[in-house]
LODO-651778 format. One line per field, with one value per residue: residue in one letter; x, y, z of N, C-alpha, C in turn. Coordinates in pm, whole numbers, plus 32768, in hexadecimal, padded with zeros to 4 digits. Atoms other than C-alpha are relative to their C-alpha. Layout:
r (A, ...)
n_xx (X, ...)
n_yy (Y, ...)
n_zz (Z, ...)
ca_xx (X, ...)
ca_yy (Y, ...)
ca_zz (Z, ...)
c_xx (X, ...)
c_yy (Y, ...)
c_zz (Z, ...)
This chain:
r (X, X, X, X, X, X, X, X, X, X, X, X, X, X, X, X, X, X, X, X, X, X, X, X, X, X, X, X, X, X, X, X, X, X, X, X, X, X, X, X, X, X, X, X, X, X, X, X, X, X, X, X, X, X, X, X, X, X, X, X, X, X, X, X, X, X, X, X, X, X, X, X, X, X, X, X, X, X, X, X, X, X, X, X, X, X, X, X, X, X, X, X, X, X, X, X, X, X, X, X, X, X, X, X, X, X, X, X, X, X, X, X, X, X, X, X, X, X, X, X, X, X, X, X, X, X, X, X, X, X, X, X, X, X, X, X, X, X, X, X, X, X, X, X, X, X, X, X, X, X, X, X, X, X, X, X, X, X, X, X, X, X, X, X, X, X, X, X, X, X, X, X, X, X, X, X, X, X, X, X, X, X, X, X, X, X, X, X, X, X, X, X, X, X, X, X, X, X, X, X, X, X, X, X, X, X, X, X, X, X, X, X, X, X, X, X, X, X, X, X, X, X, X, X, X, X, X, X, X, X, X, X, X, X, X, X, X, X, X, X, X, X, X, X, X, X, X, X, X, X, X, X, X, X, X, X, X, X, X, X, X, X, X, X, X, X, X, X)
n_xx (8073, 800D, 8083, 802D, 806D, 8071, 8039, 8076, 8024, 8018, 7F9C, 7F7E, 7FD2, 7F89, 7FE5, 7FE1, 8087, 8002, 8085, 8037, 8036, 804D, 7FCE, 804E, 8033, 7FBD, 8048, 806D, 807C, 804B, 8047, 8072, 8060, 8048, 805E, 8071, 8055, 8044, 8068, 8073, 8044, 8047, 807D, 8064, 8038, 8062, 805E, 804C, 8041, 8060, 806B, 803B, 805B, 7FB6, 804A, 8005, 7F7B, 800E, 8052, 7FC1, 7F79, 7FB4, 8007, 7FA7, 7F71, 7FE8, 7FFA, 7F81, 7F8E, 8010, 7FBC, 7F71, 7FC3, 8005, 7FB2, 7F7D, 7FCB, 8054, 7FF9, 7F7D, 7FE4, 8053, 7FBF, 7F75, 8007, 8048, 7FB1, 7F81, 7F9F, 8019, 8063, 8023, 7F90, 7F99, 802D, 7FF5, 7F6A, 7FB3, 7FB0, 8049, 7FB1, 7FDB, 7FAB, 7F71, 7FC8, 8047, 8084, 8075, 802B, 808A, 804B, 7FA2, 7FC1, 804A, 802C, 7F8E, 7FF4, 8066, 8006, 7F82, 8025, 8042, 7FA7, 7FA1, 8034, 8077, 7FEC, 7F83, 800C, 7F99, 7F74, 7FB0, 7FEC, 7F9F, 7F6D, 7FD3, 7FEB, 7F8F, 7F93, 7FE3, 7FF5, 807B, 8064, 805A, 8022, 7FFB, 805E, 7FC3, 7F7C, 802F, 8041, 7F9F, 8033, 7FDF, 8050, 7FB7, 803D, 8034, 7FF1, 7F86, 7FCB, 7F84, 7F9A, 7FBC, 7F72, 7FA1, 7FE5, 7F6D, 7FB3, 7FCF, 7F66, 7FB0, 7FD1, 8069, 8061, 7FFD, 8058, 808C, 8039, 8027, 8044, 808E, 803D, 8082, 8063, 7FD2, 8080, 7FF0, 7FD7, 7F7E, 7FC4, 800B, 7F9D, 7F77, 7FEE, 7FF9, 7F7F, 7F8F, 7FFC, 7FEA, 7F9B, 7F9D, 8026, 8019, 7F93, 7FC1, 802C, 8084, 7FFF, 7FCE, 8071, 8079, 7FE3, 7FF4, 807D, 803A, 7FB9, 802B, 8080, 7FDE, 7FB1, 8055, 804E, 7FA7, 7FAA, 7FB5, 7FE4, 7FAB, 7F78, 7FFD, 7FD8, 8050, 803F, 8089, 8044, 7FEA, 805D, 808D, 8002, 7FF8, 8082, 806A, 7FEA, 8018, 809E, 8035, 7FD3, 804D, 8085, 8006, 7FF4, 8086, 8058, 7FD8, 8041, 8099, 8016, 7FD5, 805B, 807F, 7FF2, 8010, 808E, 8076, 7FE6, 7FE2, 8079, 7FD4)
n_yy (800D, 7F84, 7FC4, 7FC0, 7F95, 8019, 7F9F, 8011, 7F90, 7F8E, 7FE1, 8047, 800E, 8054, 8051, 7FA4, 7FBD, 7F6E, 7FF8, 7F74, 7FFD, 7F96, 7FBC, 800E, 7F90, 7FD5, 7FF7, 7F8B, 8020, 8067, 7FC3, 7FAC, 805F, 8037, 7F96, 7FF9, 8074, 7FE9, 7FA5, 803C, 8060, 7FAC, 7FD4, 806B, 802E, 7F8E, 8011, 806C, 7FEE, 7FB4, 8051, 8069, 7FCF, 800D, 8015, 8092, 8026, 7FC3, 8061, 808C, 7FE4, 8065, 7FD9, 7F91, 8030, 8050, 7F9C, 7FC1, 805D, 8017, 7F89, 8004, 8061, 7FC6, 7F90, 8023, 8070, 8027, 7F98, 800D, 8088, 7FF2, 7F9A, 802C, 8076, 7FDA, 7F95, 8022, 7FC2, 7F77, 7FDA, 7F75, 7FA2, 801F, 7FD5, 7F64, 7FDA, 8044, 8077, 808D, 805E, 8078, 807D, 7FDB, 8015, 7F9E, 8029, 7FDF, 804C, 804B, 8004, 802A, 7F91, 7F95, 802F, 7FF6, 7F6C, 7FD7, 8032, 7FC6, 7F69, 7FE6, 7FEB, 7F8D, 7F74, 7FE5, 801B, 7FA4, 7F88, 7FEF, 7FEB, 8073, 7FF2, 7F8A, 801C, 805D, 7FC8, 7FAD, 8057, 8047, 7FA5, 7FFE, 7FD1, 8068, 800E, 80A0, 8056, 8020, 8058, 8082, 8025, 8008, 7F99, 7F6D, 7FA2, 7FC1, 7F95, 803C, 7F97, 7FC8, 7FB6, 803E, 7FA9, 8055, 7FFA, 7FF8, 8091, 8024, 7FC7, 8063, 801B, 7FDE, 8075, 805E, 7FAC, 8036, 8082, 7FDA, 7FBC, 805C, 8069, 800D, 8002, 802A, 7FC6, 8014, 7FE6, 7F87, 8029, 801A, 7F82, 7FB8, 803E, 7FD7, 7F6C, 7FE0, 803B, 7FAE, 7F88, 8025, 805B, 7FCF, 800E, 8087, 8053, 8037, 8083, 7FEC, 7FBF, 8056, 806A, 7FC5, 7FDF, 8076, 802E, 7FA2, 8020, 8088, 7FE2, 7FB2, 803F, 8036, 7F95, 7FAE, 803C, 807D, 7FE0, 7F9B, 802D, 8060, 7FC5, 7F7F, 8010, 8006, 7F90, 7FA4, 8030, 7FD1, 7F6A, 7FF0, 8030, 7F84, 7F71, 8015, 8005, 7F71, 7FBC, 802A, 7FD7, 7F67, 7FE8, 802F, 7F96, 7F94, 801E, 7FF4, 7F74, 7FB9, 802C, 7FBD, 7F73, 8000, 8027, 7FAD, 7F70, 7FB1, 7FC3, 7F81)
n_zz (8048, 803E, 7FF9, 807C, 7FEB, 8028, 8056, 8031, 804C, 7FAF, 7FA1, 800B, 7F6C, 7FFC, 7F8F, 7F93, 7FEE, 8045, 803D, 7FE5, 7F7C, 7FE7, 7F9E, 7F8B, 7FCA, 7F8F, 7F90, 7FFD, 8058, 7FD2, 7F89, 803B, 8035, 7F87, 7FC0, 8052, 7FEC, 7F7B, 801A, 8036, 7FB2, 7FAF, 8048, 8015, 7F74, 7FE6, 805C, 7FC7, 7F87, 801A, 8053, 7FB5, 7F87, 7F91, 7F88, 7FED, 7FC0, 7F77, 7FB7, 7FE7, 7FF1, 8037, 8086, 8010, 7FEC, 8080, 8082, 8009, 8021, 8098, 8049, 7FF3, 8054, 808D, 800E, 7FE5, 804D, 8076, 8067, 8049, 804E, 8073, 805B, 803B, 805A, 8083, 8052, 8015, 7FA8, 7FED, 7FA2, 8023, 7FEF, 8071, 807E, 8004, 8001, 8064, 7FC9, 8026, 7FB6, 805D, 7FBB, 8007, 808A, 8044, 8036, 7FAA, 7F90, 8000, 7F73, 7F8F, 7FE7, 7FBF, 7F84, 7FA7, 7FF1, 7FAA, 7F82, 7FC2, 7FED, 7F82, 7F7E, 800A, 8030, 7FB0, 7F76, 7FCC, 804E, 806E, 7FCF, 8026, 8094, 8027, 7FDC, 8062, 8087, 800E, 7FEC, 8086, 8077, 8042, 7FAB, 7FE5, 7F84, 7FD4, 8054, 8079, 7FE9, 7FED, 806D, 8073, 8056, 7FE7, 8043, 806B, 803D, 8081, 805B, 7FF7, 807A, 8026, 803C, 804E, 7FF3, 807C, 802F, 7FF6, 8080, 804F, 7FF5, 8084, 8032, 803E, 804B, 8082, 7FEE, 7FE8, 8074, 8069, 7FC5, 8011, 7F77, 8005, 7FA2, 7F80, 7FAA, 7FBC, 7F7E, 8002, 8027, 7F71, 7FA1, 801E, 7FE5, 7F76, 7FC1, 802D, 7FB5, 7F64, 7FF7, 7FB7, 7F6E, 7FDA, 7FD8, 807B, 8036, 8028, 807F, 8078, 8018, 8046, 8085, 8045, 801E, 8060, 8082, 8036, 802B, 808B, 8060, 806F, 8051, 8045, 805E, 7FC7, 7F70, 7FDE, 7FFE, 7F88, 7F86, 7FDB, 7F6F, 8012, 7FE0, 8072, 8062, 7FE6, 8023, 8094, 8046, 7FE7, 8041, 8085, 8015, 7FFB, 806E, 8066, 7FEC, 801C, 808B, 8036, 7FD5, 8056, 8081, 8002, 8001, 8086, 8063, 7FE4, 801F, 8090, 802F, 7FC1, 800D, 7F86, 7FB1, 7FC6)
ca_xx (85D4, 85AE, 849A, 83BD, 82E1, 8178, 80DF, 7F85, 7EBD, 7E8B, 7FC3, 812D, 819E, 830B, 8389, 83EC, 8278, 82D6, 8177, 80B1, 806F, 7F5A, 7FB3, 7F47, 7E65, 7F02, 7E94, 7DEA, 7D12, 7CBB, 7C56, 7B81, 7AE2, 7A83, 79EE, 7910, 789F, 7854, 778D, 76C3, 767B, 7614, 751D, 7493, 7461, 73B8, 72E0, 727D, 7230, 7154, 7093, 7062, 6F4A, 7020, 6F07, 6EFC, 7066, 7017, 6F05, 6FD0, 7126, 7196, 7126, 71E6, 7324, 7303, 72DA, 740F, 74E4, 7465, 74BA, 7608, 7658, 75E3, 769B, 77DF, 77F6, 76C9, 76CB, 784D, 784A, 7727, 77BC, 791D, 78AC, 77AE, 788F, 79C2, 7A73, 79C7, 78F7, 7855, 7982, 7A73, 799E, 7991, 7B15, 7B69, 7BDF, 7BA5, 7C15, 7CD3, 7D8A, 7F00, 7F29, 7E46, 7D21, 7BC0, 7B4F, 7A38, 794E, 7A60, 7B38, 7A30, 79A5, 7B07, 7B31, 79E0, 79F7, 7B57, 7AD4, 79DC, 7AF5, 7BF9, 7B10, 79D2, 7A3E, 7B8F, 7AFE, 7BFD, 7D25, 7D9D, 7D6D, 7E30, 7F50, 7F6F, 7F4C, 8065, 8156, 814C, 817C, 802B, 7F72, 7ECC, 7DFD, 7DE5, 7CBD, 7D81, 7EBA, 7DD4, 7D0E, 7E33, 7DA7, 7DFD, 7D68, 7DBF, 7D84, 7CA8, 7CB1, 7E10, 7EA2, 7FA6, 80EE, 8193, 8309, 841F, 8448, 858E, 86A2, 873C, 889C, 898C, 8A1D, 88D1, 8841, 88A6, 8806, 86CB, 868D, 869C, 85E8, 848B, 83CA, 828C, 8158, 81B5, 8081, 8049, 8078, 81CA, 8227, 81B3, 8284, 83BC, 8395, 835D, 8486, 8572, 8500, 8525, 864E, 8745, 867F, 8668, 8756, 885F, 87D9, 8674, 86D5, 8793, 8674, 8566, 8621, 865E, 84F2, 8483, 8597, 8522, 83BC, 843A, 851F, 8413, 8380, 84C1, 857E, 86A2, 8705, 87DB, 8962, 89C0, 8A7B, 897E, 8910, 87A5, 874B, 87E6, 8729, 85D5, 862F, 868B, 853F, 8464, 8520, 8515, 8398, 8365, 8436, 8369, 821A, 827A, 82E2, 8195, 80D6, 8198, 8134, 7FC6, 7FC8, 8078, 7F8B, 7E56, 7ED2, 7EE6, 7D93, 7CBA, 7C7C, 7CF7, 7BF3, 7C11)
ca_yy (DCF2, DE1D, DF19, DF96, E0C6, E0BA, E162, E187, E28B, E36B, E36A, E2F4, E278, E20B, E11A, E251, E2C3, E3FA, E463, E592, E623, E6F8, E819, E7E9, E8E4, E9CA, E9C3, EB1A, EAA6, E973, EA3D, EB2C, EA0C, E96D, EABB, EAC2, E966, E9B9, EAE1, EA13, E909, EA1A, EAAA, E95B, E8FC, EA50, EA1C, E8BD, E926, EA37, E93E, E82C, E838, E88A, E871, E6FC, E6D8, E7B6, E6C0, E588, E5AE, E455, E4B5, E5F0, E548, E449, E56F, E617, E4E1, E495, E5F8, E5EE, E4B1, E541, E685, E5E5, E4B6, E470, E5BF, E5B2, E448, E48E, E5C1, E53B, E3F4, E483, E5A3, E4E3, E5A9, E6EB, E7A6, E8F9, E9A5, E8EA, E935, EAA8, EAB7, E9C5, E8A6, E732, E613, E4F5, E3B4, E3BA, E348, E471, E398, E3E1, E372, E282, E229, E18C, E2BA, E3A9, E2D2, E2BE, E437, E483, E3A3, E413, E57E, E551, E548, E62B, E737, E722, E695, E76A, E88A, E85C, E86D, E70D, E740, E884, E7E6, E6BF, E794, E87B, E74F, E6E4, E795, E743, E7C2, E672, E63E, E4F5, E47A, E4A9, E3F3, E2D4, E2D2, E2FD, E44D, E5BC, E6F9, E791, E8D7, E874, E9C8, EA17, EB1C, EA57, EB01, EA5B, EA26, EA6C, E92D, E871, E8FC, E82A, E786, E7FA, E6A0, E5F7, E712, E66E, E51D, E5CA, E690, E558, E46C, E3EE, E440, E384, E3E5, E420, E3FF, E532, E47C, E40D, E566, E5F8, E4FF, E53B, E6B2, E6A0, E5AA, E697, E7B6, E6FD, E624, E70C, E6CF, E559, E465, E3DA, E278, E2F3, E3D2, E2DC, E1CF, E2C4, E342, E1E7, E18A, E2CA, E281, E125, E1AE, E2AB, E1D5, E10C, E247, E2D5, E25B, E22E, E1FD, E304, E2DE, E1BA, E287, E3A6, E3DE, E391, E4D9, E593, E4B2, E505, E677, E652, E59C, E6B1, E7DA, E743, E6F5, E859, E8E6, E81D, E87F, E9F2, E9D3, E91B, EA34, EB40, EA98, EA7E, EBF7, EC4F, EB7A, EC0D, ED73, ED1A, EC78, ED43, EEB3, EFB6, F046, F1A7)
ca_zz (5EE1, 5DE6, 5E20, 5D0C, 5CE8, 5CB6, 5B8A, 5B15, 5A4C, 5B6D, 5C40, 5C49, 5DAA, 5DCC, 5ECC, 5FA2, 5F8F, 5EB0, 5E51, 5E20, 5F62, 5FD4, 60B6, 621F, 62C3, 63C1, 652F, 6524, 63F8, 64A2, 65E5, 650C, 645D, 65B2, 6633, 64F5, 6532, 669E, 662C, 654B, 6649, 673C, 664F, 6600, 676E, 67A4, 6687, 6702, 6854, 67D4, 66F9, 67F1, 68FF, 6A23, 6B18, 6ADB, 6B52, 6C7F, 6CEC, 6CD3, 6D58, 6CD8, 6B76, 6B96, 6C07, 6AE1, 69E4, 6A68, 6A4E, 68EF, 688C, 691D, 686E, 6721, 6750, 67CB, 66EB, 6603, 6544, 64F6, 6496, 63AA, 6310, 62DD, 6246, 6154, 60E2, 60E0, 61FE, 61FB, 630E, 62ED, 6381, 628D, 616A, 61B1, 61E6, 60CA, 61A1, 6184, 626E, 61A1, 61F8, 6221, 60B4, 604A, 5FF5, 6064, 61BE, 620A, 6324, 63F7, 63EA, 643B, 6551, 65F1, 65C5, 666A, 6790, 67E3, 67B2, 68CD, 69BF, 692D, 689F, 697F, 6AD2, 6ADD, 6A0F, 6901, 69ED, 69A7, 682E, 682E, 68FA, 6810, 66C9, 6729, 6755, 65E0, 6494, 640D, 652D, 6564, 6693, 675E, 6687, 6548, 65CE, 6637, 64F7, 640A, 6385, 6365, 62EE, 61A4, 60E9, 5FD5, 5F23, 5ED8, 5DE4, 5D28, 5CC1, 5BA1, 5BE0, 5ADE, 5A03, 59FE, 591A, 580E, 5866, 5756, 5736, 56E0, 5616, 54C2, 552F, 55A5, 5464, 538C, 547A, 5441, 5582, 55A2, 565F, 57C3, 58BE, 597E, 5ADB, 5A78, 59EB, 5B4E, 5BFD, 5B45, 5B67, 5CDC, 5D06, 5C3F, 5D1C, 5E73, 5E17, 5ECB, 6013, 6005, 60A6, 5FAF, 5FB6, 5F98, 5E7C, 5DAB, 5DE2, 5D7B, 5C55, 5BE4, 5BF0, 5B3B, 5A31, 59FA, 59CA, 58BD, 5806, 574A, 56BC, 562B, 54FD, 54BD, 562A, 56D3, 56CE, 57BF, 58B5, 58CF, 5A3E, 5A65, 5AFB, 59C9, 58DE, 598D, 597E, 5803, 57B6, 585C, 57D3, 567B, 569B, 5703, 55EF, 54F6, 558A, 557C, 540D, 53C1, 5476, 53AF, 5262, 52BE, 5321, 51D2, 510C, 51C2, 5182, 5014, 4FEE, 50E2, 508D, 5172, 5269, 52DA)
c_xx (7FE6, 7F78, 7FD0, 7F94, 7F7D, 7FC4, 7F76, 7FCD, 7FEA, 8076, 807B, 8034, 8083, 8008, 801D, 7F88, 8010, 7F85, 7FD1, 7FCE, 7FAA, 8029, 7FA9, 7FC4, 8049, 7FAE, 7F9F, 7F92, 7FB6, 7FA4, 7F8C, 7F9C, 7FA5, 7FA6, 7F85, 7FA7, 7FB3, 7F95, 7F8B, 7FAE, 7FB9, 7F8C, 7F9C, 7FBD, 7F94, 7F81, 7FA2, 7FB6, 7F81, 7F8D, 7FBA, 7FA8, 8050, 7FAE, 7FED, 8077, 8001, 7FAA, 8031, 8091, 8058, 800C, 8065, 809A, 8030, 800F, 8089, 8076, 800A, 803C, 8084, 8059, 7FF7, 8061, 809D, 8036, 7FB0, 8006, 808D, 8011, 7FA9, 8035, 807B, 7FF4, 7FB5, 8047, 808A, 806A, 7FF1, 7F9B, 7FDA, 806E, 8075, 7FD3, 8001, 809A, 8056, 8059, 7FBF, 8068, 800E, 804D, 8093, 8034, 7FB3, 7F84, 7F89, 7FEB, 7F7C, 7FC4, 8059, 805E, 7FAD, 7FCA, 807C, 8017, 7FA2, 7FFE, 8077, 7FE4, 7F9E, 804C, 8057, 7FC3, 7F8F, 8026, 807E, 7FEF, 8067, 8084, 8055, 8022, 8069, 8097, 8035, 8013, 8081, 807F, 8023, 7FEB, 7F82, 7F87, 7F8F, 7FDB, 7FFC, 7FAB, 8035, 806E, 7FB6, 7FB6, 8058, 7FCB, 803F, 7FB8, 8043, 7FBD, 7FDE, 8004, 807E, 802E, 8087, 805B, 8052, 8097, 8044, 8013, 808B, 8049, 8049, 80A1, 803A, 8028, 7F8F, 7FAD, 7FF8, 7FB3, 7F7F, 7FB4, 7FE6, 7FAE, 7F71, 7FC2, 7F72, 7FA7, 8028, 7F77, 8023, 8039, 8091, 805A, 800C, 8066, 808E, 8029, 8018, 8084, 806F, 8007, 8024, 808F, 8078, 7FDA, 7FE6, 8090, 803C, 7FC2, 7F75, 7FF8, 8027, 7F99, 7F8C, 8023, 8005, 7F70, 7FBC, 8045, 7FC8, 7F69, 7FF9, 8033, 7FB9, 7FC4, 8061, 8050, 8054, 8013, 8076, 808F, 800D, 8033, 7FC3, 7FC9, 7F6C, 7FB6, 8009, 7FAC, 7F65, 7FF7, 7FFD, 7F73, 7F96, 801F, 7FE1, 7F70, 7FD2, 8030, 7FA1, 7F6B, 7FFA, 8010, 7F73, 7F95, 801C, 7FD1, 7F6C, 7FE9, 8020, 7F90, 7F69, 7FFE, 7FF8, 7F77, 7F91, 8019, 8010, 7F80, 8034, 7FCF)
c_yy (808D, 8040, 8040, 8066, 7FD1, 8064, 7FD2, 8085, 807C, 8033, 7FA9, 8002, 7FA7, 7FB0, 8057, 804C, 8094, 800B, 8090, 801E, 806B, 8057, 7FF9, 8088, 802D, 7FF4, 8075, 7FDF, 7F93, 8035, 805E, 7FA5, 7FC2, 806A, 8009, 7F93, 8000, 8060, 7FC7, 7FAA, 8050, 8031, 7F8E, 7FD3, 8076, 7FEA, 7F76, 8016, 805C, 7FB1, 7F8F, 802C, 7FE8, 7FDD, 7F67, 7FCD, 8035, 7FB1, 7F8B, 8013, 7F8A, 8015, 806B, 7FDF, 7FAB, 8061, 803F, 7F98, 7FE6, 8069, 800B, 7FA0, 8022, 806E, 7FD3, 7FA6, 7FDD, 806C, 7FF6, 7F87, 8011, 805C, 7FD1, 7F8D, 8022, 805A, 7FDD, 805F, 8092, 800D, 8082, 8065, 7FE1, 8026, 8096, 802B, 7FB0, 7F96, 7F76, 7FA9, 7F92, 7FA2, 802D, 7FF4, 8060, 7FD3, 8031, 7FAD, 7FC3, 8002, 7FE3, 8074, 8062, 7FE2, 8010, 8093, 8041, 7FCD, 8031, 8093, 8012, 8019, 806B, 8085, 801E, 8001, 805D, 8089, 802E, 800C, 7F95, 8001, 805F, 7FC3, 7F8F, 8042, 804F, 7FB2, 7FBF, 806C, 800D, 8021, 7F9C, 7FF3, 7F68, 7FAC, 7FEB, 7F9A, 7F64, 7FC1, 8001, 8064, 8079, 805C, 8044, 808A, 7FD1, 806E, 803F, 8045, 7FBE, 8051, 7FA0, 8024, 8004, 7F71, 7FE9, 802F, 7F82, 7FE8, 8003, 7F78, 7F97, 803E, 7FBF, 7F79, 801D, 8031, 7F9A, 7F89, 8005, 7FF3, 7FE7, 804E, 7FDE, 801E, 806F, 7FEA, 7FEA, 8080, 804D, 7FC5, 8022, 8093, 800D, 7FBF, 8061, 8075, 7FE9, 7FAA, 8032, 7FED, 7F73, 7FC4, 7FC2, 7F84, 8013, 803D, 7FBE, 7F8C, 8039, 8029, 7F8A, 7FC9, 805A, 7FEC, 7F8A, 801A, 804E, 7FB9, 7FBD, 8057, 8057, 7F9F, 8061, 801B, 8064, 7FB7, 7FA6, 8035, 807E, 7FE8, 7FFF, 807F, 806A, 7FD2, 8027, 808F, 801F, 7FEC, 807F, 807A, 7FF0, 7FFE, 8094, 8050, 7FE4, 803F, 809C, 8024, 7FD8, 8075, 808A, 7FEC, 8010, 808E, 8040, 7FDA, 8043, 809C, 800D, 7FE7, 8053, 8096, 8052, 8045, 807E, 7FFD)
c_zz (7FC1, 8021, 7F83, 801A, 7FCD, 7F9F, 7FCB, 7FB8, 804A, 805C, 7FED, 8092, 7FF6, 807D, 8077, 801A, 7FCD, 7FB4, 8000, 8077, 8000, 807A, 807E, 8033, 807B, 8083, 8001, 7F99, 803E, 807F, 7FCE, 7FD4, 8077, 803D, 7FA5, 8018, 8093, 7FF3, 7FCD, 8058, 806A, 7FCC, 7FE5, 8083, 802F, 7FBA, 802C, 807E, 7FFA, 7FBD, 804D, 8077, 8084, 8088, 801A, 804A, 8099, 805D, 802B, 7FF9, 7FC2, 7F64, 7FD7, 8003, 7F80, 7F8D, 8015, 7FE2, 7F6C, 7FC2, 800A, 7FB2, 7F69, 7FEC, 8002, 7FA0, 7F84, 7F96, 7FB3, 7FBB, 7F7B, 7F8F, 7FB2, 7FB0, 7F7E, 7FB1, 7FEB, 8043, 8017, 8077, 7FCA, 800A, 7F90, 7F73, 7FE8, 7FF9, 7F97, 8039, 7FEA, 8062, 7F90, 8056, 7FEB, 7F61, 7FA0, 7FBC, 804D, 8075, 7FFB, 8081, 8077, 802F, 8044, 808A, 8069, 8029, 806F, 8097, 804C, 8028, 806C, 8086, 7FEE, 7FD9, 805D, 8092, 8036, 7FC0, 7F9D, 8026, 7FE1, 7F76, 7FDC, 8034, 7FA0, 7F7F, 8002, 8003, 7F78, 7F88, 7FB7, 8042, 8010, 808B, 8023, 7FAD, 7F7B, 800E, 800B, 7F72, 7F7D, 7FA1, 8027, 7FA4, 7F99, 7FD1, 7F76, 7F89, 8004, 7F87, 7FDD, 7FBB, 7FA9, 8004, 7F83, 7FD0, 8005, 7F80, 7FC0, 8021, 7F82, 7FC2, 7FBF, 7FA0, 7F62, 7FFC, 8003, 7F85, 7F99, 802C, 7FE6, 8089, 7FF7, 806A, 809C, 805F, 8068, 8094, 7FFC, 7FF0, 808C, 804C, 7FED, 801D, 8092, 8037, 7FE6, 805B, 8090, 8009, 8063, 8091, 8026, 802D, 7F7D, 7FDD, 7FC3, 7F68, 7F8C, 7FEA, 7FB4, 7F70, 7F9D, 7FD7, 7F94, 7F7C, 7FBE, 7FCE, 7F81, 7F95, 7F94, 7FA1, 7FAE, 7FA2, 7FA2, 809B, 8011, 7FF7, 8080, 807D, 802D, 8086, 7FE6, 8015, 7F75, 7F90, 8018, 7FE9, 7F72, 7FC4, 800B, 7FC3, 7F6A, 7FCE, 8000, 7F8F, 7F7F, 8004, 7FE3, 7F69, 7FB5, 8018, 7F9E, 7F6E, 8001, 8009, 7F86, 7FA5, 802A, 7FDC, 7F6C, 7FC9, 802F, 7FE2, 807F, 8037, 804E, 8099)
């Protein structure tokens, strides 16, 4: 049964799950984020104790015990669940450091994910003083703690300085065809998927590389006329289309700059 990629206006996902990836947060960043959250919780607890009538709890031991239990439940589970649900994966520490919790498919988390992470966190973060979370996090490349593994989430760096990689070069054999071809509008998500595939193709398994290249080739083909030479490798066709598209964009920008220089007066 053939596999087909999924394409929509926002993303292109092949059957090999080749998609735009968000960089995972490192373990030191996650630890600093956790310390910031702990500091915020400590300040809130101190403020709460100062505002509440403590003499009332001193006179009634049962009421004092109930208050402590409720406070621990709110600190260990209630507050993290509320924050991560309402902010789609952020806490105060994550907001300060530019981090965010997402699903494994990079989508925003919901109440279920936040609840699982918080309940598991009461054991691995609070009862073991973070020892269990640290032990699990160092065993995987995304620094996921046990709560992340059970909830199907991980923490990403939400503020990342992107560096544009050099675009694909034009294959000499396909240059005459590409210069004469009519290249239609290519959705941004498809262009990004093709660019990422060409950059990573050397690191893919041969079967996955061939399948993903064929899927992207099939998505590009209806937007190009006339079709490429029959024997042209799909990867070279993809590279030729992107290279020619970039060449045409650069020429258009050069024409716009030249026209602007003629029409607009020079400013000192």
